[in-house]
PDB file of N, CA, C and O in Angstrom:
ATOM      1  N   MET A   1     -37.070 -17.109  29.815  1.00  0.00           N
ATOM      2  CA  MET A   1     -36.959 -17.151  28.426  1.00  0.00           C
ATOM      3  C   MET A   1     -36.266 -16.314  27.771  1.00  0.00           C
ATOM      4  O   MET A   1     -36.510 -15.129  27.998  1.00  0.00           O
ATOM      5  N   ALA A   2     -35.158 -16.654  26.728  1.00  0.00           N
ATOM      6  CA  ALA A   2     -34.428 -15.511  26.204  1.00  0.00           C
ATOM      7  C   ALA A   2     -35.136 -14.487  25.325  1.00  0.00           C
ATOM      8  O   ALA A   2     -36.178 -14.665  24.693  1.00  0.00           O
ATOM      9  N   VAL A   3     -34.437 -13.451  25.388  1.00  0.00           N
ATOM     10  CA  VAL A   3     -34.967 -12.140  24.758  1.00  0.00           C
ATOM     11  C   VAL A   3     -33.868 -11.897  23.692  1.00  0.00           C
ATOM     12  O   VAL A   3     -32.682 -12.102  23.948  1.00  0.00           O
ATOM     13  N   PRO A   4     -34.316 -11.440  22.454  1.00  0.00           N
ATOM     14  CA  PRO A   4     -33.543 -11.028  21.508  1.00  0.00           C
ATOM     15  C   PRO A   4     -32.867  -9.629  21.957  1.00  0.00           C
ATOM     16  O   PRO A   4     -33.450  -8.659  22.440  1.00  0.00           O
ATOM     17  N   LYS A   5     -31.719  -9.747  21.723  1.00  0.00           N
ATOM     18  CA  LYS A   5     -30.856  -8.222  21.851  1.00  0.00           C
ATOM     19  C   LYS A   5     -31.647  -7.156  20.710  1.00  0.00           C
ATOM     20  O   LYS A   5     -32.197  -7.492  19.662  1.00  0.00           O
ATOM     21  N   GLY A   6     -31.529  -6.002  21.191  1.00  0.00           N
ATOM     22  CA  GLY A   6     -31.754  -4.973  20.199  1.00  0.00           C
ATOM     23  C   GLY A   6     -31.261  -4.853  18.775  1.00  0.00           C
ATOM     24  O   GLY A   6     -30.074  -5.139  18.618  1.00  0.00           O
ATOM     25  N   LYS A   7     -31.869  -4.525  17.831  1.00  0.00           N
ATOM     26  CA  LYS A   7     -31.544  -4.448  16.337  1.00  0.00           C
ATOM     27  C   LYS A   7     -30.173  -3.254  16.354  1.00  0.00           C
ATOM     28  O   LYS A   7     -30.322  -2.088  16.719  1.00  0.00           O
ATOM     29  N   VAL A   8     -29.011  -3.775  15.934  1.00  0.00           N
ATOM     30  CA  VAL A   8     -27.818  -2.710  15.604  1.00  0.00           C
ATOM     31  C   VAL A   8     -28.004  -2.326  14.274  1.00  0.00           C
ATOM     32  O   VAL A   8     -28.127  -3.152  13.370  1.00  0.00           O
ATOM     33  N   SER A   9     -28.035  -0.974  14.087  1.00  0.00           N
ATOM     34  CA  SER A   9     -28.285  -0.361  12.995  1.00  0.00           C
ATOM     35  C   SER A   9     -27.093  -0.367  11.990  1.00  0.00           C
ATOM     36  O   SER A   9     -26.007  -0.428  12.567  1.00  0.00           O
ATOM     37  N   LYS A  10     -27.031  -0.322  10.730  1.00  0.00           N
ATOM     38  CA  LYS A  10     -26.119  -0.616   9.880  1.00  0.00           C
ATOM     39  C   LYS A  10     -25.086   0.552  10.169  1.00  0.00           C
ATOM     40  O   LYS A  10     -23.903   0.216  10.105  1.00  0.00           O
ATOM     41  N   ALA A  11     -25.293   1.558  10.403  1.00  0.00           N
ATOM     42  CA  ALA A  11     -24.218   2.712  10.768  1.00  0.00           C
ATOM     43  C   ALA A  11     -23.462   2.565  11.761  1.00  0.00           C
ATOM     44  O   ALA A  11     -22.285   2.925  11.738  1.00  0.00           O
ATOM     45  N   ARG A  12     -24.161   1.883  13.020  1.00  0.00           N
ATOM     46  CA  ARG A  12     -23.359   1.593  14.084  1.00  0.00           C
ATOM     47  C   ARG A  12     -22.715   0.239  13.834  1.00  0.00           C
ATOM     48  O   ARG A  12     -21.641   0.072  14.412  1.00  0.00           O
ATOM     49  N   ARG A  13     -23.172  -0.771  13.074  1.00  0.00           N
ATOM     50  CA  ARG A  13     -22.411  -1.903  12.794  1.00  0.00           C
ATOM     51  C   ARG A  13     -21.126  -1.512  11.934  1.00  0.00           C
ATOM     52  O   ARG A  13     -20.082  -2.061  12.287  1.00  0.00           O
ATOM     53  N   ASP A  14     -21.067  -0.665  10.890  1.00  0.00           N
ATOM     54  CA  ASP A  14     -20.179  -0.509  10.042  1.00  0.00           C
ATOM     55  C   ASP A  14     -19.288   0.387  10.817  1.00  0.00           C
ATOM     56  O   ASP A  14     -18.144   0.336  10.365  1.00  0.00           O
ATOM     57  N   LYS A  15     -19.417   1.226  11.870  1.00  0.00           N
ATOM     58  CA  LYS A  15     -18.784   2.035  12.567  1.00  0.00           C
ATOM     59  C   LYS A  15     -17.645   1.285  13.478  1.00  0.00           C
ATOM     60  O   LYS A  15     -16.539   1.724  13.792  1.00  0.00           O
ATOM     61  N   ARG A  16     -18.278  -0.054  13.830  1.00  0.00           N
ATOM     62  CA  ARG A  16     -17.445  -0.704  14.646  1.00  0.00           C
ATOM     63  C   ARG A  16     -16.488  -1.639  13.826  1.00  0.00           C
ATOM     64  O   ARG A  16     -15.463  -2.124  14.306  1.00  0.00           O
ATOM     65  N   ARG A  17     -16.921  -1.844  12.545  1.00  0.00           N
ATOM     66  CA  ARG A  17     -16.035  -2.850  11.662  1.00  0.00           C
ATOM     67  C   ARG A  17     -15.025  -1.744  11.010  1.00  0.00           C
ATOM     68  O   ARG A  17     -14.169  -2.344  10.360  1.00  0.00           O
ATOM     69  N   SER A  18     -14.864  -0.536  10.971  1.00  0.00           N
ATOM     70  CA  SER A  18     -14.483   0.414  10.200  1.00  0.00           C
ATOM     71  C   SER A  18     -12.804   0.366  10.409  1.00  0.00           C
ATOM     72  O   SER A  18     -11.996   0.569   9.502  1.00  0.00           O
ATOM     73  N   SER A  19     -12.461   0.046  11.828  1.00  0.00           N
ATOM     74  CA  SER A  19     -10.936   0.077  11.981  1.00  0.00           C
ATOM     75  C   SER A  19     -10.526  -1.358  11.457  1.00  0.00           C
ATOM     76  O   SER A  19      -9.300  -1.376  11.350  1.00  0.00           O
ATOM     77  N   HIS A  20     -11.030  -2.446  11.126  1.00  0.00           N
ATOM     78  CA  HIS A  20     -10.363  -3.556  10.999  1.00  0.00           C
ATOM     79  C   HIS A  20      -9.870  -3.872   9.430  1.00  0.00           C
ATOM     80  O   HIS A  20      -9.275  -4.895   9.091  1.00  0.00           O
ATOM     81  N   TRP A  21     -10.280  -2.681   8.479  1.00  0.00           N
ATOM     82  CA  TRP A  21      -9.893  -2.973   7.077  1.00  0.00           C
ATOM     83  C   TRP A  21      -8.996  -1.694   6.696  1.00  0.00           C
ATOM     84  O   TRP A  21      -8.834  -1.377   5.518  1.00  0.00           O
ATOM     85  N   LYS A  22      -8.422  -0.977   7.762  1.00  0.00           N
ATOM     86  CA  LYS A  22      -7.743   0.177   7.156  1.00  0.00           C
ATOM     87  C   LYS A  22      -6.479  -0.261   6.281  1.00  0.00           C
ATOM     88  O   LYS A  22      -5.854  -1.293   6.524  1.00  0.00           O
ATOM     89  N   LEU A  23      -6.225   0.434   5.457  1.00  0.00           N
ATOM     90  CA  LEU A  23      -5.086   0.145   4.709  1.00  0.00           C
ATOM     91  C   LEU A  23      -3.557   0.820   5.074  1.00  0.00           C
ATOM     92  O   LEU A  23      -3.444   2.023   5.307  1.00  0.00           O
ATOM     93  N   SER A  24      -2.376  -0.140   5.091  1.00  0.00           N
ATOM     94  CA  SER A  24      -1.393   0.474   5.470  1.00  0.00           C
ATOM     95  C   SER A  24      -0.695   1.234   4.654  1.00  0.00           C
ATOM     96  O   SER A  24      -1.095   1.014   3.511  1.00  0.00           O
ATOM     97  N   VAL A  25       0.203   2.069   4.665  1.00  0.00           N
ATOM     98  CA  VAL A  25       0.865   2.807   3.681  1.00  0.00           C
ATOM     99  C   VAL A  25       2.010   2.023   3.219  1.00  0.00           C
ATOM    100  O   VAL A  25       2.621   1.431   4.109  1.00  0.00           O
ATOM    101  N   PRO A  26       2.466   1.880   1.926  1.00  0.00           N
ATOM    102  CA  PRO A  26       3.389   0.995   1.519  1.00  0.00           C
ATOM    103  C   PRO A  26       4.721   1.579   2.019  1.00  0.00           C
ATOM    104  O   PRO A  26       4.843   2.801   2.091  1.00  0.00           O
ATOM    105  N   GLY A  27       5.806   0.688   2.397  1.00  0.00           N
ATOM    106  CA  GLY A  27       6.980   1.080   2.612  1.00  0.00           C
ATOM    107  C   GLY A  27       7.852   1.538   1.321  1.00  0.00           C
ATOM    108  O   GLY A  27       8.060   0.864   0.312  1.00  0.00           O
ATOM    109  N   VAL A  28       8.271   2.737   1.578  1.00  0.00           N
ATOM    110  CA  VAL A  28       9.041   3.171   0.431  1.00  0.00           C
ATOM    111  C   VAL A  28      10.518   3.324   0.696  1.00  0.00           C
ATOM    112  O   VAL A  28      10.905   3.737   1.789  1.00  0.00           O
ATOM    113  N   VAL A  29      11.317   3.016  -0.230  1.00  0.00           N
ATOM    114  CA  VAL A  29      12.763   3.134   0.024  1.00  0.00           C
ATOM    115  C   VAL A  29      13.335   3.834  -1.098  1.00  0.00           C
ATOM    116  O   VAL A  29      12.684   3.918  -2.139  1.00  0.00           O
ATOM    117  N   ALA A  30      14.814   4.493  -0.970  1.00  0.00           N
ATOM    118  CA  ALA A  30      15.177   5.261  -1.926  1.00  0.00           C
ATOM    119  C   ALA A  30      15.941   4.321  -2.669  1.00  0.00           C
ATOM    120  O   ALA A  30      16.463   3.365  -2.095  1.00  0.00           O
ATOM    121  N   CYS A  31      16.085   4.550  -4.217  1.00  0.00           N
ATOM    122  CA  CYS A  31      16.783   3.872  -5.300  1.00  0.00           C
ATOM    123  C   CYS A  31      18.323   3.784  -4.897  1.00  0.00           C
ATOM    124  O   CYS A  31      18.923   4.830  -4.652  1.00  0.00           O
ATOM    125  N   PRO A  32      18.885   2.717  -4.833  1.00  0.00           N
ATOM    126  CA  PRO A  32      20.367   3.073  -4.839  1.00  0.00           C
ATOM    127  C   PRO A  32      21.033   3.453  -5.817  1.00  0.00           C
ATOM    128  O   PRO A  32      22.176   3.876  -5.640  1.00  0.00           O
ATOM    129  N   ASN A  33      20.496   3.391  -7.012  1.00  0.00           N
ATOM    130  CA  ASN A  33      21.231   3.900  -8.017  1.00  0.00           C
ATOM    131  C   ASN A  33      21.005   5.530  -8.412  1.00  0.00           C
ATOM    132  O   ASN A  33      21.956   6.258  -8.696  1.00  0.00           O
ATOM    133  N   CYS A  34      19.797   5.926  -8.391  1.00  0.00           N
ATOM    134  CA  CYS A  34      19.408   7.486  -8.633  1.00  0.00           C
ATOM    135  C   CYS A  34      19.156   8.031  -7.344  1.00  0.00           C
ATOM    136  O   CYS A  34      19.641   9.145  -7.147  1.00  0.00           O
ATOM    137  N   GLY A  35      18.475   7.479  -6.370  1.00  0.00           N
ATOM    138  CA  GLY A  35      18.073   7.958  -4.914  1.00  0.00           C
ATOM    139  C   GLY A  35      16.639   8.628  -4.967  1.00  0.00           C
ATOM    140  O   GLY A  35      16.233   9.292  -4.014  1.00  0.00           O
ATOM    141  N   LYS A  36      15.763   8.402  -6.295  1.00  0.00           N
ATOM    142  CA  LYS A  36      14.416   8.467  -6.232  1.00  0.00           C
ATOM    143  C   LYS A  36      13.796   7.360  -5.273  1.00  0.00           C
ATOM    144  O   LYS A  36      14.345   6.304  -4.958  1.00  0.00           O
ATOM    145  N   ALA A  37      12.447   7.843  -4.840  1.00  0.00           N
ATOM    146  CA  ALA A  37      11.788   6.891  -4.290  1.00  0.00           C
ATOM    147  C   ALA A  37      11.092   5.742  -4.926  1.00  0.00           C
ATOM    148  O   ALA A  37      10.409   5.923  -5.935  1.00  0.00           O
ATOM    149  N   ARG A  38      11.246   4.444  -4.330  1.00  0.00           N
ATOM    150  CA  ARG A  38      10.408   3.375  -5.148  1.00  0.00           C
ATOM    151  C   ARG A  38       9.991   2.499  -4.156  1.00  0.00           C
ATOM    152  O   ARG A  38      10.436   2.573  -3.011  1.00  0.00           O
ATOM    153  N   LEU A  39       9.069   1.574  -4.549  1.00  0.00           N
ATOM    154  CA  LEU A  39       8.446   0.581  -3.698  1.00  0.00           C
ATOM    155  C   LEU A  39       9.558  -0.492  -3.671  1.00  0.00           C
ATOM    156  O   LEU A  39      10.172  -0.757  -4.705  1.00  0.00           O
ATOM    157  N   PRO A  40       9.876  -1.233  -2.276  1.00  0.00           N
ATOM    158  CA  PRO A  40      10.624  -2.387  -2.321  1.00  0.00           C
ATOM    159  C   PRO A  40      10.382  -3.742  -3.362  1.00  0.00           C
ATOM    160  O   PRO A  40       9.303  -4.244  -3.678  1.00  0.00           O
ATOM    161  N   HIS A  41      11.542  -4.085  -3.710  1.00  0.00           N
ATOM    162  CA  HIS A  41      11.457  -5.234  -4.749  1.00  0.00           C
ATOM    163  C   HIS A  41      10.554  -5.048  -5.967  1.00  0.00           C
ATOM    164  O   HIS A  41       9.825  -5.921  -6.439  1.00  0.00           O
ATOM    165  N   ARG A  42      10.698  -3.778  -6.420  1.00  0.00           N
ATOM    166  CA  ARG A  42      10.464  -3.253  -7.704  1.00  0.00           C
ATOM    167  C   ARG A  42      11.548  -2.707  -8.507  1.00  0.00           C
ATOM    168  O   ARG A  42      12.624  -2.441  -7.972  1.00  0.00           O
ATOM    169  N   ALA A  43      11.372  -2.540  -9.608  1.00  0.00           N
ATOM    170  CA  ALA A  43      12.349  -1.786 -10.469  1.00  0.00           C
ATOM    171  C   ALA A  43      11.862  -0.315 -10.377  1.00  0.00           C
ATOM    172  O   ALA A  43      10.676   0.017 -10.390  1.00  0.00           O
ATOM    173  N   CYS A  44      13.148   0.702 -10.263  1.00  0.00           N
ATOM    174  CA  CYS A  44      12.838   1.904 -10.242  1.00  0.00           C
ATOM    175  C   CYS A  44      12.462   2.658 -11.522  1.00  0.00           C
ATOM    176  O   CYS A  44      13.196   2.611 -12.509  1.00  0.00           O
ATOM    177  N   LYS A  45      11.019   3.533 -11.499  1.00  0.00           N
ATOM    178  CA  LYS A  45      10.662   3.903 -12.535  1.00  0.00           C
ATOM    179  C   LYS A  45      11.085   4.948 -13.058  1.00  0.00           C
ATOM    180  O   LYS A  45      10.591   5.351 -14.111  1.00  0.00           O
ATOM    181  N   ALA A  46      12.155   5.648 -12.389  1.00  0.00           N
ATOM    182  CA  ALA A  46      13.043   6.628 -12.655  1.00  0.00           C
ATOM    183  C   ALA A  46      14.310   6.201 -13.558  1.00  0.00           C
ATOM    184  O   ALA A  46      14.550   6.843 -14.581  1.00  0.00           O
ATOM    185  N   CYS A  47      14.949   5.338 -13.253  1.00  0.00           N
ATOM    186  CA  CYS A  47      16.168   4.967 -13.907  1.00  0.00           C
ATOM    187  C   CYS A  47      16.062   3.642 -14.371  1.00  0.00           C
ATOM    188  O   CYS A  47      17.047   3.285 -15.017  1.00  0.00           O
ATOM    189  N   GLY A  48      15.116   2.751 -14.234  1.00  0.00           N
ATOM    190  CA  GLY A  48      15.054   1.538 -14.614  1.00  0.00           C
ATOM    191  C   GLY A  48      15.868   0.307 -13.799  1.00  0.00           C
ATOM    192  O   GLY A  48      15.910  -0.848 -14.220  1.00  0.00           O
ATOM    193  N   TYR A  49      16.354   0.659 -12.850  1.00  0.00           N
ATOM    194  CA  TYR A  49      17.406  -0.279 -12.325  1.00  0.00           C
ATOM    195  C   TYR A  49      16.663  -1.156 -11.476  1.00  0.00           C
ATOM    196  O   TYR A  49      15.603  -0.681 -11.069  1.00  0.00           O
ATOM    197  N   TYR A  50      16.974  -2.423 -11.070  1.00  0.00           N
ATOM    198  CA  TYR A  50      16.775  -3.235 -10.261  1.00  0.00           C
ATOM    199  C   TYR A  50      17.760  -4.135  -9.774  1.00  0.00           C
ATOM    200  O   TYR A  50      18.215  -4.795 -10.709  1.00  0.00           O
ATOM    201  N   ASN A  51      18.330  -4.458  -8.543  1.00  0.00           N
ATOM    202  CA  ASN A  51      19.155  -5.385  -7.906  1.00  0.00           C
ATOM    203  C   ASN A  51      20.434  -5.091  -8.808  1.00  0.00           C
ATOM    204  O   ASN A  51      21.012  -6.048  -9.324  1.00  0.00           O
ATOM    205  N   GLY A  52      20.891  -3.791  -9.010  1.00  0.00           N
ATOM    206  CA  GLY A  52      22.016  -3.309  -9.651  1.00  0.00           C
ATOM    207  C   GLY A  52      22.222  -3.495 -10.968  1.00  0.00           C
ATOM    208  O   GLY A  52      23.341  -3.295 -11.439  1.00  0.00           O
ATOM    209  N   ARG A  53      21.340  -3.837 -11.621  1.00  0.00           N
ATOM    210  CA  ARG A  53      21.284  -3.764 -13.332  1.00  0.00           C
ATOM    211  C   ARG A  53      20.187  -3.327 -13.793  1.00  0.00           C
ATOM    212  O   ARG A  53      19.195  -3.489 -13.082  1.00  0.00           O
ATOM    213  N   GLN A  54      20.022  -2.611 -15.181  1.00  0.00           N
ATOM    214  CA  GLN A  54      18.960  -2.047 -15.762  1.00  0.00           C
ATOM    215  C   GLN A  54      18.025  -3.289 -16.285  1.00  0.00           C
ATOM    216  O   GLN A  54      18.393  -4.301 -16.882  1.00  0.00           O
ATOM    217  N   VAL A  55      16.883  -2.957 -15.935  1.00  0.00           N
ATOM    218  CA  VAL A  55      16.035  -4.231 -16.361  1.00  0.00           C
ATOM    219  C   VAL A  55      14.881  -3.406 -17.250  1.00  0.00           C
ATOM    220  O   VAL A  55      14.135  -4.050 -17.988  1.00  0.00           O
ATOM    221  N   ILE A  56      14.782  -2.104 -17.155  1.00  0.00           N
ATOM    222  CA  ILE A  56      13.790  -1.408 -17.942  1.00  0.00           C
ATOM    223  C   ILE A  56      14.625  -0.210 -18.682  1.00  0.00           C
ATOM    224  O   ILE A  56      15.555   0.423 -18.181  1.00  0.00           O
ATOM    225  N   ALA A  57      14.074  -0.051 -19.990  1.00  0.00           N
ATOM    226  CA  ALA A  57      14.753   0.992 -20.694  1.00  0.00           C
ATOM    227  C   ALA A  57      13.848   2.287 -20.531  1.00  0.00           C
ATOM    228  O   ALA A  57      12.694   2.320 -20.958  1.00  0.00           O
ATOM    229  N   VAL A  58      14.443   3.323 -19.897  1.00  0.00           N
ATOM    230  CA  VAL A  58      13.572   4.546 -19.671  1.00  0.00           C
ATOM    231  C   VAL A  58      14.059   5.666 -20.614  1.00  0.00           C
ATOM    232  O   VAL A  58      15.263   5.852 -20.791  1.00  0.00           O
ATOM    233  N   LYS A  59      13.276   6.279 -21.112  1.00  0.00           N
ATOM    234  CA  LYS A  59      13.319   7.541 -22.190  1.00  0.00           C
ATOM    235  C   LYS A  59      14.197   8.753 -21.076  1.00  0.00           C
ATOM    236  O   LYS A  59      13.982   8.970 -19.883  1.00  0.00           O
ATOM    237  N   GLU A  60      15.018   9.260 -21.819  1.00  0.00           N
ATOM    238  CA  GLU A  60      15.738  10.425 -20.981  1.00  0.00           C
ATOM    239  C   GLU A  60      14.930  11.719 -21.431  1.00  0.00           C
ATOM    240  O   GLU A  60      14.543  11.860 -22.591  1.00  0.00           O
ATOM    241  N   ASN A  61      14.732  12.530 -20.557  1.00  0.00           N
ATOM    242  CA  ASN A  61      14.001  13.854 -20.914  1.00  0.00           C
ATOM    243  C   ASN A  61      15.219  14.894 -20.855  1.00  0.00           C
ATOM    244  O   ASN A  61      15.024  16.087 -21.089  1.00  0.00           O
TER     245      ASN A  61
END
């Protein structure tokens, strides 16, 4: 006759599952206009440029 396996505690279960949901660091590229770091396929927060043209008006300090 089949016998149930022993109970797996929540801590043990969650330790096993912890590696499946690790977040990866987003790739950061340099802005071709100003050289600051920015996320790919996004407008640069420093200069407001995307794909060679200015799409966001940025205040100068």
